[in-house]
KOLSEMAR-221518 format. One line per 3 residues: number of its first residue (from 1); their letters; for each residue x, y, z of C-alpha. Coordinates in steps of 0.25 Angstrom, whole numbers. Example, Ala and Ser with C-alpha at 12.3 -4.5 7.8 and 13.67 -1.06 7.14 Angstrom:
2
1) AS) 49/-18/31 ~ 55/-4/29
//
This chain:
351
1) MME) 166/68/231 ~ 181/70/231 ~ 182/83/220
4) GFF) 194/84/213 ~ 202/72/217 ~ 203/67/203
7) ELH) 204/74/190 ~ 193/66/184 ~ 191/66/169
10) ASY) 177/59/167 ~ 176/63/152 ~ 185/51/146
13) DLF) 181/44/134 ~ 193/40/130 ~ 187/27/121
16) PEI) 171/25/119 ~ 172/11/119 ~ 174/10/133
19) RKK) 163/19/137 ~ 150/17/141 ~ 149/4/133
22) HGC) 140/-8/139 ~ 145/-16/149 ~ 157/-11/158
25) QIS) 169/-7/151 ~ 178/-1/163 ~ 179/-7/177
28) VVI) 185/0/188 ~ 190/-9/200 ~ 194/-1/212
31) PLF) 198/-10/225 ~ 194/-3/238 ~ 198/-5/252
34) NEQ) 197/5/262 ~ 192/17/251 ~ 179/22/258
37) DNV) 184/35/256 ~ 189/35/242 ~ 178/26/234
40) PHL) 166/38/231 ~ 177/46/225 ~ 184/36/218
43) LDA) 170/30/210 ~ 167/45/209 ~ 180/45/200
46) VRD) 181/33/194 ~ 165/36/189 ~ 169/50/185
49) TLK) 180/46/177 ~ 174/34/171 ~ 160/40/168
52) NFN) 161/40/153 ~ 165/26/154 ~ 158/12/154
55) YEI) 163/5/168 ~ 162/0/182 ~ 169/1/196
58) IAV) 172/-10/204 ~ 175/-6/218 ~ 182/-19/226
61) DDG) 180/-16/241 ~ 192/-24/246 ~ 186/-26/260
64) STD) 186/-12/263 ~ 184/-10/280 ~ 179/6/276
67) NTV) 167/10/268 ~ 173/7/254 ~ 161/-3/253
70) NML) 149/8/257 ~ 156/18/250 ~ 156/10/238
73) KQS) 142/6/238 ~ 137/21/240 ~ 145/25/228
76) RDE) 141/14/220 ~ 133/15/205 ~ 130/5/193
79) RLK) 145/4/190 ~ 150/3/203 ~ 153/-12/205
82) VIV) 157/-15/222 ~ 164/-28/225 ~ 165/-29/241
85) MTR) 175/-38/245 ~ 176/-48/256 ~ 189/-43/262
88) NFG) 201/-35/259 ~ 207/-44/247 ~ 218/-34/243
91) QTN) 218/-24/231 ~ 221/-37/220 ~ 210/-45/223
94) AMA) 201/-33/224 ~ 206/-28/212 ~ 202/-42/206
97) AGI) 191/-46/211 ~ 186/-31/203 ~ 191/-36/190
100) AHA) 183/-49/192 ~ 171/-41/193 ~ 174/-30/182
103) SGE) 166/-29/168 ~ 176/-20/161 ~ 184/-20/149
106) YIV) 193/-13/156 ~ 196/-14/172 ~ 203/-2/179
109) TLD) 209/-6/192 ~ 207/9/203 ~ 211/10/216
112) GDL) 203/16/226 ~ 211/26/234 ~ 209/36/225
115) QND) 224/38/219 ~ 220/30/207 ~ 212/40/197
118) PAD) 200/34/190 ~ 204/47/181 ~ 215/40/175
121) IPA) 207/26/170 ~ 202/32/157 ~ 214/35/152
124) MLE) 219/22/157 ~ 208/16/149 ~ 211/22/137
127) HAR) 225/18/137 ~ 220/4/139 ~ 212/5/127
130) SGH) 221/11/118 ~ 233/4/122 ~ 226/-10/122
133) WDI) 232/-12/137 ~ 228/-24/146 ~ 232/-15/157
136) VAG) 234/0/160 ~ 242/2/173 ~ 242/16/179
139) YRA) 254/20/186 ~ 254/33/195 ~ 263/44/190
142) NRL) 263/52/201 ~ 259/43/212 ~ 254/50/226
145) DGW) 258/41/237 ~ 269/41/247 ~ 282/39/243
148) LLR) 287/31/254 ~ 275/21/257 ~ 269/21/245
151) KLP) 278/27/232 ~ 293/20/235 ~ 287/6/240
154) SRM) 277/7/226 ~ 289/11/216 ~ 299/-1/222
157) ANA) 288/-10/220 ~ 285/-6/207 ~ 300/-5/203
160) MIR) 300/-21/208 ~ 289/-25/201 ~ 294/-19/187
163) NLT) 308/-26/189 ~ 302/-40/194 ~ 290/-42/183
166) GVH) 296/-33/171 ~ 282/-26/170 ~ 286/-12/170
169) LRD) 274/-3/175 ~ 277/10/184 ~ 267/8/194
172) YGC) 261/-6/199 ~ 255/-1/210 ~ 244/8/204
175) TLK) 230/1/203 ~ 226/9/193 ~ 225/1/180
178) VFR) 217/-2/166 ~ 215/-17/164 ~ 209/-23/151
181) REA) 199/-34/157 ~ 205/-46/152 ~ 219/-41/158
184) AER) 213/-38/170 ~ 206/-52/174 ~ 220/-58/169
187) LGL) 228/-52/180 ~ 224/-63/193 ~ 224/-54/203
190) YGE) 226/-60/218 ~ 232/-56/231 ~ 240/-42/230
193) LHR) 242/-41/215 ~ 238/-28/212 ~ 250/-21/209
196) FIP) 256/-31/201 ~ 244/-31/191 ~ 251/-25/181
199) VLG) 261/-36/181 ~ 249/-49/182 ~ 246/-40/169
202) NIT) 260/-44/164 ~ 258/-59/167 ~ 246/-59/158
205) GAR) 251/-51/148 ~ 242/-40/149 ~ 246/-26/140
208) MTE) 250/-17/150 ~ 254/-1/152 ~ 254/10/161
211) MPV) 250/24/163 ~ 249/35/172 ~ 238/38/181
214) RHH) 236/49/192 ~ 238/45/207 ~ 232/53/220
217) KRR) 235/52/234 ~ 225/44/244 ~ 215/54/250
220) FGK) 205/43/258 ~ 209/31/265 ~ 223/24/268
223) SKY) 234/16/257 ~ 233/0/258 ~ 247/2/255
226) GLG) 260/2/261 ~ 272/-5/262 ~ 268/-18/268
229) RTT) 263/-22/254 ~ 277/-23/250 ~ 281/-36/254
232) RVL) 266/-41/247 ~ 271/-32/235 ~ 285/-42/234
235) GDL) 278/-55/237 ~ 269/-52/226 ~ 277/-47/216
238) LLM) 286/-58/217 ~ 274/-65/215 ~ 272/-58/201
241) VYM) 285/-62/197 ~ 281/-76/199 ~ 269/-74/190
244) QRW) 275/-67/180 ~ 287/-75/178 ~ 283/-88/183
247) MRK) 268/-91/185 ~ 267/-99/173 ~ 278/-105/173
250) PMH) 282/-109/189 ~ 291/-119/186 ~ 301/-109/180
253) LFG) 302/-103/193 ~ 300/-115/203 ~ 307/-124/193
256) ALG) 319/-118/191 ~ 321/-115/206 ~ 318/-129/212
259) GSL) 326/-136/200 ~ 338/-127/203 ~ 336/-130/219
262) LAA) 335/-145/214 ~ 347/-145/205 ~ 355/-139/216
265) GVL) 350/-148/226 ~ 352/-161/218 ~ 365/-158/213
268) LLL) 371/-155/229 ~ 366/-168/233 ~ 373/-175/221
271) WQL) 385/-168/225 ~ 383/-173/241 ~ 380/-186/235
274) IHL) 395/-186/226 ~ 402/-183/241 ~ 394/-193/246
277) FSG) 386/-184/255 ~ 397/-176/262 ~ 389/-165/267
280) ITG) 374/-166/273 ~ 373/-151/271 ~ 376/-154/256
283) TMA) 366/-164/256 ~ 355/-157/263 ~ 357/-145/254
286) GLV) 355/-153/243 ~ 343/-159/247 ~ 337/-144/251
289) LAM) 340/-141/237 ~ 334/-151/231 ~ 321/-152/240
292) TGT) 319/-137/238 ~ 320/-138/224 ~ 310/-149/225
295) VII) 300/-141/232 ~ 302/-129/221 ~ 300/-137/210
298) LMG) 286/-143/216 ~ 282/-129/219 ~ 283/-124/204
301) LIA) 276/-136/201 ~ 266/-131/211 ~ 265/-117/206
304) EML) 263/-123/191 ~ 251/-130/198 ~ 247/-118/205
307) MRS) 248/-109/192 ~ 239/-117/184 ~ 228/-117/194
310) YYE) 229/-103/195 ~ 226/-101/180 ~ 217/-112/181
313) GSG) 209/-103/192 ~ 199/-107/203 ~ 189/-97/200
316) KTP) 192/-91/215 ~ 197/-79/217 ~ 205/-71/229
319) YTI) 194/-62/235 ~ 180/-62/240 ~ 170/-53/237
322) REI) 159/-50/248 ~ 150/-42/237 ~ 147/-36/223
325) IEG) 140/-22/224 ~ 135/-17/211 ~ 128/-5/205
328) AAE) 121/7/211 ~ 109/-1/217 ~ 120/-10/224
331) LVI) 119/-24/218 ~ 127/-33/229 ~ 132/-47/224
334) RNG) 137/-56/238 ~ 142/-69/234 ~ 136/-72/219
337) HTS) 121/-67/224 ~ 115/-52/221 ~ 107/-45/229
340) KQE) 102/-31/226 ~ 100/-18/233 ~ 90/-7/224
343) RRT) 89/-19/213 ~ 97/-14/200 ~ 99/-21/187
346) SEP) 114/-24/185 ~ 123/-33/179 ~ 127/-46/184
349) VRF) 140/-45/191 ~ 152/-52/183 ~ 160/-62/191
//
């Protein structure tokens, strides 16, 4: 045990309708990648904080190369479900897998590095319930990370996201969030969009608020974040702006841009025709503009069809799961088949 690491408050009894009812009411989803030293302390902290609640913990191992999976197996109990991915798919996909296998009325997402404090969960749950919020996002009021490599890039990214999307939150990078189940399932997580969960929530019409949460320095392992992610964040931000403004109406973007270029090209060709093609440069420019406009309009039509396919859905996921381990006696599900070690009674796994 890491005695005293968290200021735990295990006596929370804020709303009895969520406490100890039949069926799971709270699902805590924890994506993990090479966090072997953090696993036992984190699980102990979550269990101690939520012991007066009916809850489950869904730990998603995202292709760890250390001893993370074995540590999860050693720490298992009847409330822990371990999802083992076939390789490293990234935090967003690990989070999506956890949400897909959650059964709680409320879903909590939590980092696996011990920098989020599980003791903040009950207050966030109460805030979500009392205010009828779909999403309660935590923001790190006293962030204990390095200024140059972590705080400064994060503040710059947060400012860009706020200004371009119009979703005004303080901290988009804090993993600690509470969702109503329906809101979490509507997010459509894929790629590396976990930082943009508030924007995705805004796109789906979720009622959203934020509240301050504690933050701790990393004690074990290495951070998975760095300046190298900056270009990826910028690319994903452009995608978010497109999804927010034009996802359901791509022709409004592609049609306007392509139509403008096409009109400019046609006008230039007409001018050249009036002057009996007096300049080859002007003619070529007109043809290029017209062709470019036509291509962009066709891109818009393709985007429109892709959008429809997106909403119809293929039933596929952007990740694959090697196995799911449930319960103190290790119920293992591989490729849809169940094998039992030290057979026990278990509820069926939700897919």
